[in-house]
C-alpha positions in Angstrom: 11.6 -14.9 -11.5 10.4 -13.1 -14.6 6.9 -11.8 -15.6 6.0 -15.0 -17.4 6.9 -17.2 -14.5 4.9 -15.1 -12.1 1.8 -15.3 -14.3 2.1 -19.0 -14.8 2.4 -19.6 -11.1 -0.4 -17.3 -10.1 -2.7 -18.5 -12.9 -2.3 -22.1 -11.7 -2.7 -21.5 -8.0 -5.7 -23.3 -6.5 -6.2 -20.4 -4.1 -4.7 -16.9 -4.8 -4.5 -13.6 -2.8 -3.5 -10.8 -5.2 -2.6 -7.8 -3.1 -1.5 -4.4 -4.4 -0.6 -1.0 -3.1 -2.4 2.0 -4.6 -0.1 5.0 -5.2 2.8 4.3 -7.5 1.4 0.9 -8.3 -2.1 1.0 -9.8 -2.0 4.8 -9.8 0.8 7.1 -11.0 2.2 9.2 -8.2 0.4 12.6 -8.2 1.9 15.9 -7.2 -0.7 16.1 -4.4 -2.2 13.0 -2.9 -5.8 14.0 -3.7 -5.0 14.0 -7.4 -4.2 10.3 -7.6 -6.5 8.3 -9.9 -6.5 4.5 -10.3 -5.7 3.3 -13.8 -9.0 2.1 -15.4 -7.3 -0.9 -16.9 -6.0 -1.9 -13.5 -9.4 -1.6 -12.0 -11.0 -3.7 -14.7 -8.3 -6.4 -14.3 -8.7 -6.5 -10.5 -12.4 -6.7 -10.9 -12.1 -9.7 -13.2 -9.7 -11.3 -10.8 -11.9 -10.7 -7.8 -14.7 -12.6 -9.6 -12.5 -15.5 -10.6 -12.7 -18.8 -8.7 -10.3 -19.3 -5.9 -9.2 -15.7 -6.1 -9.2 -12.8 -3.5 -8.1 -9.2 -4.3 -6.8 -6.7 -1.7 -6.0 -3.0 -1.9 -3.3 -2.3 0.7 -2.6 1.4 1.2 -1.3 4.0 3.5 -4.3 6.1 2.7 -7.3 5.9 5.1 -9.6 3.0 4.3 -12.4 5.4 3.3 -10.1 7.2 0.9 -8.9 4.0 -0.8 -12.4 2.7 -0.9 -13.7 5.8 -2.7 -10.9 5.6 -5.2 -11.6 2.0 -6.0 -15.4 1.9 -5.5 -15.9 -0.3 -8.6 -14.1 -3.1 -6.8 -17.0 -4.3 -4.8 -15.5 -7.7 -4.0 -12.0 -6.5 -2.8 -10.5 -6.5 0.6 -9.2 -3.2 1.7 -6.4 -2.2 4.1 -5.9 1.4 5.2 -3.2 3.3 7.1 -0.6 0.5 6.6 -2.8 -2.1 8.4 -4.4 0.0 11.1 -7.8 -0.5 9.3 -9.0 -3.6 7.5 -12.3 -4.2 5.7 -13.8 -7.3 4.2 -15.3 -7.4 0.7 -18.5 -5.4 0.9 -17.0 -2.9 3.3 -17.5 -4.4 6.7 -14.8 -3.2 9.0 -13.0 -6.1 10.6 -10.2 -4.4 12.4 -9.5 -0.8 13.5 -6.5 0.0 15.7 -6.7 2.4 18.6 -5.3 5.8 17.5 -2.4 7.3 19.5 -4.3 10.5 19.5 -2.4 12.4 22.2 1.0 11.8 20.6 -0.4 12.7 17.1 -2.0 15.9 18.5 1.4 17.1 19.8 3.2 16.1 16.6 0.6 17.8 14.5 1.2 21.1 16.4 4.9 20.8 15.6 4.2 19.9 12.0 1.9 22.9 11.5 4.7 25.1 12.8 7.1 23.6 10.3 4.6 24.1 7.5 4.3 27.8 8.4 8.1 28.1 7.9 8.5 25.9 4.8 6.4 26.9 1.8 4.6 24.0 0.0 5.1 21.5 2.8 1.7 19.8 3.5 0.6 18.2 6.7 -1.9 15.3 6.5 -3.6 14.1 9.7 -5.0 10.6 9.5 -6.8 8.7 12.3 -3.7 6.6 13.3 -0.8 8.5 11.7 0.5 11.9 10.6 2.2 12.6 7.3 4.3 15.4 6.1 4.5 15.7 2.3 7.4 17.6 0.8 7.2 16.7 -2.9 6.3 20.3 -3.8 8.9 22.0 -1.6 11.4 23.9 -3.8 15.0 22.8 -4.0 16.0 26.1 -2.3 13.7 25.3 0.7 14.5 21.6 1.0 17.6 21.9 3.3 15.7 23.8 5.9 12.8 21.4 5.4 15.0 18.3 6.0 16.5 19.8 9.1 13.0 20.4 10.5 11.8 17.0 9.5 14.7 15.3 11.3 13.9 17.1 14.5 10.2 16.3 14.1 11.1 12.6 13.5 13.1 12.6 16.7 10.1 13.9 18.6 8.0 11.2 17.1 10.4 8.5 18.1 10.5 9.8 21.7 6.7 9.4 21.8 7.0 5.7 20.8 6.1 6.1 17.1 8.1 5.0 14.1 8.7 7.4 11.1 8.5 6.0 7.6 10.6 8.0 5.2 9.1 7.3 1.8 8.7 8.9 -1.6 8.7 12.6 -0.6 6.9 11.9 2.7 7.7 11.4 6.4 5.0 9.6 8.2 4.7 8.9 12.0 2.7 5.9 13.1 2.4 3.1 15.6 5.1 0.4 15.0 2.6 -2.3 15.7 0.9 -2.0 12.3 2.4 -2.5 8.9 1.5 -4.1 5.6 3.1 -7.4 6.4 0.9 -7.9 9.4 -2.1 -6.9 7.3 -1.3 -9.7 4.8 -1.1 -12.2 7.7 -4.5 -11.0 8.9 -6.0 -11.6 5.4 -4.4 -15.0 4.8 -5.7 -16.2 8.2 -9.2 -15.7 6.8 -8.5 -17.5 3.5 -8.0 -21.2 2.7 -4.8 -22.8 3.9 -2.1 -22.8 1.2 -3.3 -19.6 -0.4 -0.6 -18.1 -2.6 -0.1 -14.4 -1.9 1.3 -12.1 -4.5 2.0 -8.6 -3.3 3.2 -5.5 -5.2 4.3 -2.1 -3.9 6.6 0.8 -4.7 7.9 2.3 -1.4 9.4 1.8 2.1 6.0 1.0 3.6 5.6 -1.9 1.2 8.8 -3.7 2.2 7.3 -5.6 5.2 4.6 -7.0 2.9 7.1 -7.9 0.1 9.2 -9.7 2.8 6.2 -11.4 4.3 4.9 -12.7 1.0 8.3 -14.2 0.2 8.8 -15.7 3.7 5.4 -17.4 3.4 5.9 -19.1 0.0 4.4 -16.2 -2.0 5.8 -13.6 -4.4 6.9 -10.1 -3.7 6.9 -7.6 -6.6 8.7 -4.2 -6.4 7.7 -1.3 -8.7 10.8 0.8 -9.1 10.9 4.6 -9.7 13.5 7.3 -10.1 12.8 8.4 -6.5 13.3 4.9 -5.1 14.9 2.7 -7.7 15.8 -0.2 -5.3 13.8 -1.8 -2.5 15.3 -2.2 0.9 14.3 -5.9 0.8 14.9 -8.5 -1.9 11.8 -8.9 -4.2 11.1 -11.8 -6.5 10.5 -9.5 -9.4 11.2 -5.8 -10.0 9.2 -3.8 -12.6 10.1 -0.5 -14.1 6.9 1.4 -13.6 3.2 1.1 -12.7 2.4 0.4 -16.4 4.4 -2.8 -16.3 2.5 -4.0 -13.2 -0.8 -3.1 -14.8 0.1 -5.0 -17.9 0.9 -8.0 -15.7 -2.5 -7.7 -14.0 -4.3 -7.6 -17.3 -2.5 -10.7 -18.5 -3.2 -12.6 -15.3 -6.9 -11.5 -15.4 -7.1 -12.9 -18.9 -5.6 -16.2 -17.8 -7.3 -16.6 -14.4 -10.6 -14.9 -15.3 -11.4 -17.6 -17.7 -11.6 -20.3 -15.0 -14.9 -21.7 -13.8 -16.1 -22.2 -10.3 -16.8 -20.1 -7.2 -14.8 -16.9 -6.3 -12.7 -17.2 -3.2 -14.6 -16.2 0.0 -13.3 -15.9 3.6 -12.8 -19.2 5.3 
């Protein structure tokens, strides 16, 4: 599938769910997570799509749902998924699903992570409600061998506590295996009209279940490649070279689908 074929199919779908990751997809990867900013053109395109008839838009992120909501506040009509599916909110912000946090396991892992951070300069620990992330993007080349040894030991401890560890773009994140972005898409589609076409785009390991789910259910999986992760671990329908290519596609789709008339797609 090429870009033109995807746009033609999505523009013609009677019912469409357009779902996208945030970091590395509608925002460039930032050196620190707090510095990520959504591309304004992407926000405007998604806003247009969210208002188009027969169309739902979803932001599906590993960030907390409050974080992704704050960074995409202009998208009032969007669904939002936080922490890889552990939190899901409807358009307007009503929380529909919130997983129980494995607090005891995360508390223990956080103590271990803090000890690693004291030994490894520039390694950053991020505690979320349902997961714990260790960011090593800013760790120097000289310190990375020691960091990776510590991260492997930490990952083993996480596995022994019944958690999975996602190894993504300069991040190791421990979380409950029961929640991932593919299941989040299933949750959303169950609340939309039967036959809704799902298009999902993401750039990292955590996006692979959603790409695979979209393809397995008659939809389209899009992978945004990067120098850090040039290839997906699953087969996508379309690979794009950078966030700019995905944003350009969104703009074209918004121009095509935004001109339709009728009622926007609402939960069934």
